[in-house]
C-alpha positions as CSV (number, residue, x, y, z in Angstrom):
1,X,-20.3,9.4,-11.8
2,X,-18.2,10.5,-14.3
3,X,-14.6,8.5,-14.9
4,X,-11.0,9.9,-15.4
5,X,-10.3,11.3,-18.8
6,X,-8.2,8.8,-20.4
7,X,-6.6,12.1,-22.6
8,X,-5.8,13.5,-19.5
9,X,-1.5,13.1,-18.9
10,X,-2.3,11.8,-15.3
11,X,-5.0,9.1,-16.3
12,X,-3.7,7.7,-19.3
13,X,-4.6,4.1,-19.9
14,X,-2.3,1.3,-18.3
15,X,-2.7,-2.4,-17.6
16,X,-1.7,-1.3,-13.4
17,X,-4.6,1.6,-13.4
18,X,-7.7,1.1,-11.5
19,X,-10.6,3.7,-11.0
20,X,-11.9,3.2,-7.2
21,X,-15.5,5.1,-6.3
22,X,-15.2,5.5,-2.9
23,X,-13.8,4.4,0.5
24,X,-16.0,0.6,0.0
25,X,-14.4,0.5,-3.6
26,X,-10.9,0.7,-1.9
27,X,-11.8,-1.8,0.7
28,X,-12.9,-4.2,-1.8
29,X,-9.4,-3.3,-3.6
30,X,-7.6,-4.4,-0.8
31,X,-9.3,-7.2,0.1
32,X,-9.1,-8.7,-3.4
33,X,-5.5,-8.2,-3.7
34,X,-4.7,-9.7,-0.4
35,X,-4.6,-13.2,-1.9
36,X,-1.4,-12.1,-3.8
37,X,1.2,-11.2,-0.6
38,X,3.8,-12.9,0.6
39,X,6.6,-13.1,3.0
40,X,9.1,-10.9,1.9
41,X,7.1,-8.0,0.2
42,X,7.9,-4.2,0.6
43,X,5.0,-2.2,-0.6
44,X,5.4,1.9,-0.6
45,X,1.9,3.6,-0.7
46,X,2.2,6.7,-2.1
47,X,-1.0,9.4,-1.8
48,X,-1.7,13.2,-0.2
49,X,-3.1,12.9,3.3
50,X,-6.6,11.3,3.1
51,X,-6.2,9.1,-0.2
52,X,-6.7,6.3,1.3
53,X,-3.5,4.6,2.0
54,X,-4.2,3.4,5.8
55,X,-8.2,2.8,4.0
56,X,-5.9,-0.2,1.0
57,X,-4.2,-1.4,4.6
58,X,-7.2,-1.6,6.0
59,X,-9.0,-4.0,2.8
60,X,-5.9,-5.9,2.7
61,X,-5.9,-7.2,6.1
62,X,-9.6,-7.6,6.1
63,X,-8.8,-10.1,3.4
64,X,-6.2,-12.3,5.2
65,X,-8.8,-12.5,7.6
66,X,-7.7,-10.2,11.0
67,X,-10.6,-9.4,12.9
68,X,-9.2,-6.3,14.8
69,X,-9.4,-2.7,14.2
70,X,-6.8,-1.6,12.0
71,X,-5.7,1.9,12.5
72,X,-3.2,4.6,11.0
73,X,0.2,4.5,12.5
74,X,0.9,8.3,12.0
75,X,1.7,8.9,15.7
76,X,3.2,5.0,16.8
77,X,5.1,5.3,13.5
78,X,4.1,1.6,12.9
79,X,1.2,-0.7,13.8
80,X,2.5,-4.4,13.6
81,X,0.0,-7.4,12.9
82,X,0.1,-11.1,13.0
83,X,-1.7,-13.3,11.4
84,X,-1.3,-17.0,11.8
85,X,2.9,-16.9,11.3
86,X,3.3,-14.2,9.1
87,X,3.9,-10.2,10.2
88,X,2.8,-7.7,8.4
89,X,3.8,-4.5,9.8
90,X,1.8,-0.7,9.2
91,X,4.9,2.1,9.0
92,X,3.9,5.7,8.5
93,X,7.2,8.3,8.7
94,X,4.9,11.4,7.5
95,X,6.3,12.6,10.6
96,X,9.9,12.2,9.9
97,X,12.1,15.1,9.3
98,X,15.0,13.5,8.7
99,X,16.3,10.6,6.9
100,X,18.4,9.3,9.5
101,X,15.2,9.3,12.1
102,X,14.5,5.8,10.4
103,X,17.4,4.5,11.5
104,X,17.3,5.8,14.9
105,X,14.3,4.0,15.5
106,X,15.4,0.7,14.6
107,X,13.1,-0.2,11.7
108,X,15.5,-1.9,9.3
109,X,15.1,-5.4,11.6
110,X,11.4,-5.2,10.6
111,X,12.6,-5.5,6.6
112,X,13.1,-9.4,6.6
113,X,12.0,-12.3,4.3
114,X,9.4,-13.2,6.9
115,X,7.8,-10.0,7.2
116,X,5.0,-8.0,4.8
117,X,6.3,-4.5,5.3
118,X,3.5,-1.3,4.2
119,X,5.0,1.9,4.2
120,X,3.4,5.3,3.6
121,X,5.6,8.4,3.2
122,X,8.8,6.4,2.4
123,X,10.6,9.4,1.1
124,X,10.5,10.9,4.1
125,X,13.3,7.9,5.1
126,X,15.3,9.0,2.3
127,X,17.4,6.0,0.4
128,X,17.7,3.9,3.8
129,X,14.7,1.5,3.4
130,X,15.2,-1.4,1.0
131,X,13.5,-1.5,-3.0
132,X,9.9,-2.0,-2.6
133,X,8.5,-4.4,-4.5
134,X,5.6,-2.8,-5.0
135,X,4.6,1.0,-5.0
136,X,0.7,1.9,-4.6
137,X,0.3,5.5,-5.8
138,X,-3.5,6.5,-4.8
139,X,-4.5,10.4,-6.8
140,X,-7.8,11.5,-5.2
141,X,-9.7,12.5,-7.9
142,X,-12.9,15.1,-8.1
143,X,-14.8,11.9,-7.1
144,X,-13.2,8.3,-6.4
145,X,-9.4,7.8,-6.8
146,X,-6.9,6.5,-9.3
147,X,-5.1,3.8,-8.2
148,X,-1.6,2.3,-9.9
149,X,0.4,-0.3,-9.3
150,X,3.8,-0.2,-10.1
151,X,6.5,-3.5,-10.1
152,X,10.0,-2.9,-9.0
153,X,11.4,-5.8,-8.5
154,X,10.7,-9.5,-9.6
155,X,8.5,-10.4,-6.7
156,X,6.7,-7.7,-7.2
157,X,5.8,-7.9,-11.2
158,X,4.9,-11.9,-9.9
159,X,2.4,-10.4,-7.8
160,X,0.6,-8.5,-10.2
161,X,1.3,-11.2,-13.2
162,X,-0.7,-13.8,-11.2
163,X,-3.9,-11.0,-10.2
164,X,-6.8,-9.6,-11.7
165,X,-8.9,-7.3,-9.9
166,X,-12.3,-9.0,-9.7
167,X,-15.1,-6.3,-8.5
168,X,-17.7,-6.9,-6.2
169,X,-20.9,-6.5,-8.0
């Protein structure tokens, strides 16, 4: 298995850049990261179709103890999960043609201090979304994926400062 070339401008070493070899690694990564989640977070998921955005969310939800099916919200626009007293909303705005569709859908109330929102294709909602605490950018490689995590707020920085990815052996 070939690792990304660190001299390539798209894969320069970075503290928050991770190489994930396959779907199992993406699920493990999400499962591992789930321990850092707290109510009120907004997490943007960036990547082409098939990059693994929903797989990452599936790993996170399983890490939180969710046992049910986790499916892409492409057609429903949002999938809702309740774990203990925490609401998690998984959005997919791929089908939006206009920023106003987000406003018209009534999603603003979902973004609050008592929930966690995962957003696929956030650019389709323009600047109507709150600032993402974290942004996960997933790049498809010839083999595997690179995932880069960026913190945009103090809450996001706190998540990253308290977390170190430990691969399953």
